C-alpha positions in Angstrom: 43.7 79.0 60.1 45.9 81.6 58.6 49.1 82.5 60.5 49.3 85.5 62.8 51.5 87.4 60.3 49.0 86.7 57.4 46.2 88.0 59.5 48.2 91.0 60.6 48.9 91.9 57.0 45.2 91.7 56.2 44.3 93.8 59.3 46.8 96.6 58.4 45.7 96.8 54.8 42.1 97.1 55.8 42.7 100.2 57.9 41.5 103.5 56.3 43.8 106.5 56.2 42.5 110.0 56.9 44.0 113.4 56.2 44.7 113.6 59.9 46.6 110.3 59.8 48.7 111.6 56.9 49.5 114.8 58.8 50.6 112.9 61.9 52.7 110.5 59.8 54.4 113.5 58.2 55.1 114.9 61.7 56.6 111.7 62.9 58.7 111.5 59.7 60.0 115.0 60.5 60.9 114.0 64.0 62.8 110.9 62.7 64.6 112.8 60.0 65.6 115.6 62.4 66.9 113.0 64.8 69.0 111.4 62.1 70.5 114.7 61.0 71.3 115.7 64.6 72.7 112.2 65.3 75.3 112.8 62.6 76.9 115.3 64.9 78.0 112.9 67.6 80.9 110.6 68.2 79.0 107.4 67.2 77.4 109.3 64.3 80.8 110.3 62.9 82.0 106.7 63.2 78.9 105.5 61.3 79.4 108.0 58.6 83.1 107.0 58.1 81.9 103.4 57.8 79.2 104.4 55.3 81.6 106.4 53.2 83.5 103.3 52.3 80.5 100.9 52.2 78.6 102.1 49.2 75.2 103.7 49.0 72.7 100.9 48.3 69.2 101.2 49.9 69.9 98.7 52.6 73.0 100.5 53.8 71.2 103.8 53.5 68.4 102.5 55.8 71.0 101.1 58.2 72.9 104.4 58.4 69.7 106.6 58.8 68.2 104.2 61.4 71.4 104.1 63.5 71.8 107.9 63.4 68.1 108.4 64.4 68.6 106.5 67.6 71.8 108.1 68.9 70.6 111.2 70.8 67.7 109.6 72.7 65.2 112.1 71.3 63.3 109.8 68.9 59.7 108.7 69.4 58.4 105.9 71.6 55.2 103.7 71.6 54.5 103.0 75.2 52.5 99.7 75.1 55.2 98.0 73.0 58.2 99.9 74.3 59.3 100.2 70.7 60.9 103.3 69.1 59.2 102.8 65.7 60.4 105.9 63.9 64.1 105.1 64.0 63.4 101.8 62.2 60.3 102.4 60.0 61.1 105.8 58.6 64.6 105.0 57.5 63.6 101.8 55.8 60.6 103.6 54.1 62.8 106.6 53.2 65.5 104.5 51.6 63.0 102.4 49.6 61.0 105.4 48.5 64.1 107.2 47.3 65.1 104.1 45.3 61.7 103.5 43.9 60.8 107.1 43.1 57.9 107.2 45.5 56.8 110.0 47.9 53.9 111.8 49.4 50.9 109.6 50.4 52.5 106.4 49.3 55.4 107.0 51.6 53.2 108.0 54.5 50.9 105.0 54.1 54.0 102.8 54.3 55.1 104.6 57.5 51.7 104.1 59.1 51.7 100.4 58.1 55.2 99.9 59.5 54.4 101.6 62.8 51.4 99.4 63.1 53.2 96.1 62.6 56.1 96.9 64.9 53.9 98.2 67.7 51.3 95.5 67.5 53.9 92.8 67.7 55.8 94.7 70.4 52.7 95.0 72.5 52.4 91.2 72.4 55.9 90.2 73.4 55.2 90.5 77.2 57.2 92.3 79.9 59.8 89.5 80.4 61.1 90.0 76.9 62.1 93.6 77.6 64.4 92.6 80.5 66.8 90.9 78.1 65.8 92.0 74.6 65.7 95.5 73.2 62.2 95.6 71.7 63.1 98.2 69.0 65.7 95.8 67.7 63.5 92.7 67.9 60.2 94.1 66.8 61.5 96.8 64.5 62.3 94.5 61.6 58.6 93.6 61.3 57.8 97.3 61.0 60.5 97.9 58.4 59.4 94.9 56.4 55.7 96.0 56.5 56.6 99.4 55.3 58.7 97.9 52.5 55.8 95.6 51.5 53.6 98.7 51.1 56.1 100.6 49.0 56.8 97.6 46.8 53.1 96.8 46.4 53.7 93.2 47.6 50.8 90.8 47.6 49.4 89.7 51.0 51.2 86.4 50.7 54.5 88.1 49.8 54.1 90.5 52.6 53.6 87.5 55.0 56.9 86.0 53.7 58.6 89.4 54.3 57.4 89.4 57.9 58.6 85.9 58.3 62.1 86.7 57.2 62.1 89.9 59.2 61.3 87.9 62.3 64.0 85.4 61.8 66.5 88.2 61.8 65.2 89.7 65.1 67.9 90.3 67.7 69.3 92.9 70.0 70.3 92.5 73.7 70.5 95.0 76.6 74.0 93.8 77.5 75.5 97.0 75.9 74.2 98.9 79.0 76.9 97.4 81.1 79.6 99.4 79.5 77.7 102.1 77.5 78.7 100.5 74.2 77.3 101.8 71.0 75.2 98.7 70.2 71.8 100.4 70.7 72.4 102.5 67.5 73.4 99.3 65.7 70.1 97.8 66.8 68.0 100.4 65.1 70.1 100.5 61.9 70.1 96.7 61.6 66.4 96.4 62.2 65.7 98.9 59.4 68.1 97.1 57.1 66.8 93.7 58.0 63.2 94.6 57.2 64.1 96.3 54.0 66.0 93.2 52.9 63.1 90.9 53.8 60.7 93.0 51.7 63.1 93.1 48.8 63.6 89.3 48.9 59.9 88.7 49.1 59.5 90.8 45.9 61.5 88.1 44.2 59.5 85.2 45.6 61.9 84.4 48.5 59.8 82.7 51.2 59.7 83.2 54.9 58.1 81.2 57.8 54.4 82.0 58.0 54.2 81.2 61.7 57.3 83.1 62.7 55.5 84.5 65.7 53.5 81.7 67.1 55.3 78.6 65.7 56.8 75.9 67.9 60.3 77.3 67.1 59.2 80.9 66.4 59.8 84.3 67.9 57.4 84.1 70.9 58.6 80.7 71.9 62.3 81.6 71.6 62.3 85.0 73.3 59.0 85.9 74.9 58.2 83.7 78.0 55.1 85.6 78.8 53.9 86.6 75.3 50.3 87.6 74.7 49.8 86.6 71.0 46.2 87.8 71.1 47.4 91.4 71.2 48.8 91.2 67.7 45.3 91.4 66.3 43.5 93.1 69.2 41.0 95.9 68.4 41.5 95.9 64.7 39.5 99.1 64.3 41.5 101.1 66.8 43.3 104.3 65.5 46.6 103.7 63.9 49.4 102.9 66.4 51.3 105.9 65.1 48.6 108.2 66.6 49.3 106.5 70.0 53.0 107.1 69.8 54.8 109.7 71.9 57.2 112.4 70.8 60.0 113.0 73.3 60.9 116.6 74.4 64.2 115.8 76.1 67.4 113.9 75.0 67.3 111.1 77.6 65.7 107.7 78.0 61.9 108.0 77.9 61.7 106.2 81.2 63.2 109.3 82.9 60.7 111.8 81.4 57.8 111.6 84.0 60.3 112.2 86.8 62.0 115.0 84.8 58.6 116.7 84.3 57.7 116.5 88.0 61.2 117.7 89.0 61.1 120.7 86.7 57.8 121.7 88.3 59.3 121.3 91.7 62.3 123.5 90.7 59.9 126.4 90.3 58.8 126.0 94.0 62.2 125.4 95.7 63.6 128.9 95.4 66.7 129.5 97.4 66.2 126.5 99.7 68.6 123.5 99.4 67.3 120.1 98.5 68.4 117.7 101.2 67.1 114.6 99.5 64.8 113.5 96.7 62.7 110.3 96.3 61.3 109.0 93.0 58.4 106.6 92.6 57.7 105.1 89.2 57.2 101.8 87.5 59.6 98.8 87.6 60.8 98.9 84.0 62.2 102.5 84.6 64.2 101.2 87.5 65.5 98.2 85.5 66.9 100.4 82.8 67.7 103.8 84.5 69.0 103.1 88.0 72.5 104.6 87.7 73.7 106.7 90.6 77.1 107.7 89.1 76.9 107.9 85.3 80.4 108.0 83.8 79.5 109.3 80.3 76.8 111.4 78.7 75.2 108.3 77.4 75.0 106.7 80.8 73.6 110.0 82.2 70.7 109.8 79.8 69.9 106.5 81.4 70.2 107.7 85.0 67.1 108.7 86.9 69.2 110.0 89.6 71.2 112.4 87.4 68.1 113.5 85.4 66.1 114.3 88.5 69.0 116.2 90.1 69.6 118.2 86.9 65.8 119.0 86.6 65.5 120.0 90.2 68.2 122.7 89.5 65.9 124.1 86.8 68.3 123.1 84.0 66.9 123.3 80.5 67.4 119.5 79.9 69.2 119.9 76.6 72.2 118.1 75.2 74.6 119.9 77.6 72.7 118.6 80.6 74.4 115.2 80.3 78.0 116.2 79.5 80.8 116.0 82.1 80.4 119.5 83.6 76.7 118.9 84.3 77.4 115.4 85.7 79.9 116.9 88.1 77.6 119.7 89.1 74.7 117.4 89.9 76.6 114.4 91.3 76.2 115.3 95.0 72.4 115.6 94.7 72.2 112.6 92.4 73.7 110.5 95.2 70.8 111.6 97.5 68.1 110.6 95.0 66.4 107.3 95.9 64.3 105.2 93.6 61.3 102.9 94.2 58.5 101.3 92.2 55.2 102.6 93.5 51.5 102.9 92.7 49.6 103.8 90.7 52.6 103.9 88.2 53.6 100.3 88.6 50.1 99.0 87.7 49.5 101.5 85.0 52.6 100.6 83.0 52.9 100.1 80.1 49.6 101.7 79.1 50.7 104.9 81.0 54.3 105.9 81.9 54.2 108.0 85.1 56.2 109.0 88.1 56.3 111.0 91.3 59.1 113.1 92.8 59.2 114.1 96.5 61.9 116.5 97.9 62.9 117.3 101.4 64.2 120.9 101.8 66.7 122.5 104.1 63.9 124.4 106.0 62.1 121.1 106.8 59.5 121.5 104.1 58.5 118.6 101.8 57.2 119.1 98.3 55.8 116.6 95.9 54.8 116.6 92.2 53.7 113.8 90.0 53.2 113.2 86.3 50.7 110.4 85.3 51.9 110.8 81.7 55.1 112.2 80.3 55.1 115.3 78.1 54.6 114.3 74.5 52.4 111.3 75.2 49.0 111.3 73.4 47.3 112.4 76.6 49.8 115.3 77.0 50.9 116.1 73.5 53.5 118.7 72.7 52.1 122.0 71.4 52.8 122.8 67.8 55.3 125.4 68.9 57.1 122.9 71.2 57.2 120.3 68.5 58.6 122.7 65.9 61.1 124.1 68.5 62.4 120.6 69.0 62.7 120.0 65.3 64.7 123.2 64.9 66.9 122.3 67.8 67.8 119.0 66.3 68.3 120.4 62.8 70.6 123.1 64.2 72.6 120.5 66.1 73.0 118.6 62.8 74.3 121.7 61.1 71.4 122.1 58.7 71.5 125.5 57.1 67.9 125.9 56.0 65.9 124.2 58.7 62.7 125.9 57.7 62.9 124.4 54.2 63.5 120.9 55.5 60.5 121.3 57.9 58.2 122.6 55.2 59.2 119.9 52.7 58.6 117.0 55.1 55.3 118.3 56.4 54.2 118.8 52.8 54.3 115.0 52.4 50.8 115.1 54.0 49.7 117.0 50.9 51.3 114.3 48.6 54.4 116.3 48.2 57.8 114.9 46.9 60.4 113.4 49.2 63.1 116.0 49.6 66.8 115.1 48.9 68.7 114.3 52.1 72.2 113.6 53.1 73.7 113.4 56.6 75.1 116.7 57.6 72.1 118.5 56.0 69.9 118.2 52.9 71.4 118.8 49.4 
């Protein structure tokens, strides 16, 4: 029987692409590009750009830089079932290759769709135990970047299989960076984009990879996924593209905080002048594993703190970039210390198909209020409006110092009409 990667290549290449799919792929491309440009205006982003300035401008380094920048501000997309951020890996790899090969429009967007599909299908199969140690975007992302590269380079099915094999053997990325707030998470996205692009480029020259990199006795699932579900790689082959089941984030914090933020913002409208005595959050276990942080010491840690995010949202804050800086952390520290967390139903059982949460507050007059969000804003079941999506893109582009945001938005969305790939540099388009 053919290997899982060989059958995955066949599955992806049999999927039809509609005009709606192209339009959504262009939208996710805009979200990724806007995140990359905004990420350039950050301390890690400036460090990455200084590195890039002395490292040359080949396509692999281009993919690495764009991927790393896209993942800095915690506003990039997320596919729930796989817990993968596909846009920060697939779009940079596809963009760098399309620039180099002179491709654009539908060819580029088909590659984005294919890359999302590979990363998300494999990510959905790794099992929950993998995520406790490994960062799924880092480990599953290279498969997506390689699949996008295989599409843009018109690799044969066999060569694409080899590309996935060599993408998988480069899979890595551990959560240990969370202990100190180190910048490794951005490295994970950039390296995944670069690794997949390299794997596709090598396959173009006949460089082989292990066909059974997923299911083999010394493959990815055996090494890093103790409760893997290999059948999910090929499950429901006629389902809509995984990209259409990917969420766009409205707020610059870890996606696991968003259901609670949504509920807390609605509570803030009901609290009025009363004081919040305490708050209790119920959600799913993975959110607690990643975002239980009572006293965040940096903006980055605050983005991974359910306690801080809920305290800020209960105040009615806009939940923008300033919501995580030192003044905001100081302002909300007292209430954050009175926010308790627990895993609870139905959210625990619904995860990862649905990411939900509930917030309950006790007020100074003795009243108790409760709100819950079965899905976070920006999920397929609760999509952002066109106005909200474009407002987010404009916010990110403004943060990145882009002078003509409307031109960037129009050019990227025009890819759905087979338009050209616009020139891009970090700090704004040229």
